[in-house]
Residue, then its C-alpha position, 0 to 999 in steps of 0.5 A: m500500500k505504501k508503494v502505491f501511495l508513493f507512486l501516486l505522490i510522485l506521479f502527482f508532482a511529475v504531471p505539472a512538470l510534463a505540462g506543455f503548450q496551454g494556449p496561443g503564444a503560451t510562454g510560461k509565467v512572466q517573472t521579475v528580474k528580482e525573482a529571476s536573480a534568486l532562482p537556481d542554476d538552469a531554472r527556466v525564466v520569462l522576463e519582460g522589459n528592455v535591453i538597455r545596453q551592450l556589455r560585449h559581444e552577445h552580452y547585454i543588460f536587461k532591465d525591468a521595474s524590479g532591477e537589472i540582470e545580465v543576459e546572453i543573447d546569441d546573434d542567431e536569436l536576434k536575426g531579423i529583430e531590431i531592438n533598442p533601449q526603448t523596445r519592450v521585449r519578452i525574453a525566455g531562457e534559463i538562469d546561468r550561475e557560475h562560481d560567485r558571479p551574479a546570475r545571468v540569463d542565457v536567452d533562447r528566445v526574444e520577442i518584441m512586445k506590442 
């Protein structure tokens, strides 16, 4: 009986992790930079705000109302997209933590907000 209960408990918590598309343009819950900065390495994030400046090739500062965070956006992700500090964007990616450096976001998708 304990094994059945344990199996059902594991299944209950695993099902939300397997959830996928839930509607047109679904991207997941939008988080703030402050919330994202506290997440563990490899956590998925979706942020809305502005890319305000470039630090170096493929590395930028992203800002929302809660703060700023470094983001890494590969050139391929910006192909055909023109943005400037006034362009509101939604970015999706994962948290990247290295040693004692602050968290940054490795971006896999950039979308201009309308």
